[in-house]
LUMTIDO-878672 format. One record per residue (C-alpha): residue in three letters; y, x negated, z negated. Coordinates in nm, 3 decimals, decimal comma. Each point is the difference from the previous one (the first is absolute). Example, Ala and Ser with C-alpha at 12.3 -4.5 7.8 and 13.67 -1.06 7.14 Angstrom:
<rs>
res/Y/X/Z
ala/-0,450/-1,230/-0,780
ser/0,344/-0,137/0,066
</rs>
This chain:
<rs>
res/Y/X/Z
unk/0,000/0,000/0,000
unk/0,341/-0,135/0,097
unk/0,313/0,025/-0,217
unk/0,267/0,245/0,117
unk/0,300/-0,170/-0,164
unk/0,087/-0,366/-0,052
unk/-0,101/-0,186/-0,313
unk/0,357/-0,025/-0,131
unk/0,059/0,372/0,045
unk/-0,330/0,086/-0,166
unk/0,062/-0,210/-0,310
unk/0,366/0,107/-0,025
unk/-0,103/0,365/0,016
unk/-0,267/-0,061/-0,264
unk/0,244/-0,162/-0,244
unk/0,268/0,265/0,055
unk/-0,257/0,274/-0,048
unk/-0,106/-0,144/-0,336
unk/0,359/-0,002/-0,124
unk/0,062/0,351/0,133
unk/-0,314/0,130/-0,172
unk/0,107/-0,152/-0,332
unk/0,362/0,115/0,011
unk/-0,073/0,351/0,125
unk/-0,280/0,046/-0,252
unk/0,235/-0,086/-0,286
unk/0,263/0,240/0,136
unk/-0,255/0,278/0,039
unk/-0,125/-0,048/-0,355
unk/0,356/0,008/-0,133
unk/0,073/0,325/0,186
unk/-0,328/0,151/-0,121
unk/0,084/-0,080/-0,362
unk/0,352/0,141/0,040
unk/0,174/-0,324/-0,092
unk/0,356/0,068/-0,113
unk/0,163/-0,254/0,233
unk/-0,151/0,174/0,303
unk/0,015/0,362/-0,113
unk/0,301/0,012/-0,236
unk/0,289/0,092/0,231
unk/0,085/0,334/0,160
unk/-0,020/-0,165/0,346
unk/-0,357/-0,119/-0,055
unk/-0,308/0,198/0,106
unk/-0,112/0,283/-0,227
unk/-0,373/-0,038/0,062
unk/-0,109/-0,357/-0,069
unk/-0,367/0,075/0,065
unk/0,074/0,112/0,358
unk/0,198/-0,319/0,061
unk/-0,285/-0,199/-0,152
unk/-0,254/0,158/0,238
unk/0,220/-0,085/0,298
unk/0,042/-0,362/-0,111
unk/-0,376/-0,031/-0,059
unk/-0,050/0,119/0,359
unk/0,212/-0,295/0,112
unk/-0,215/-0,226/-0,221
unk/-0,313/0,118/0,182
unk/0,167/-0,073/0,336
unk/0,076/-0,354/-0,119
unk/-0,359/-0,037/-0,120
unk/-0,104/0,080/0,357
unk/0,242/-0,265/0,130
unk/-0,138/-0,248/-0,254
unk/-0,359/0,059/0,109
unk/0,079/-0,013/0,374
unk/0,221/-0,308/-0,019
unk/-0,234/-0,177/-0,241
unk/-0,290/0,054/0,237
unk/0,211/-0,128/0,289
unk/0,081/-0,313/-0,201
unk/-0,365/-0,052/-0,081
unk/-0,087/0,033/0,369
unk/0,244/-0,283/0,072
unk/-0,158/-0,214/-0,272
unk/-0,348/0,067/0,138
unk/0,116/-0,073/0,355
unk/0,156/-0,332/-0,105
unk/-0,317/-0,111/-0,178
unk/-0,199/0,039/0,320
unk/0,227/-0,247/0,176
unk/0,155/0,249/0,239
unk/0,297/-0,122/0,198
unk/0,312/0,200/-0,081
unk/0,268/0,028/0,266
</rs>
């Protein structure tokens, strides 16, 4: 199986996905718990659990990016170990 994206793009996407998963998970947990800094103003959302579900949906999308890009990076590693010539 051949990689679809370049090695640099694959590893960059993997690293960015890890950070996005961590940051968005923390935000979703804070919204779910009704943290005062996020829910305390009249301009903030009234239903923190609905916001939390939406943010967790974004986390699952980034998990998909992480898996896809990680597999692409591993394909590059496997291809380089075989001694393939990269152009």
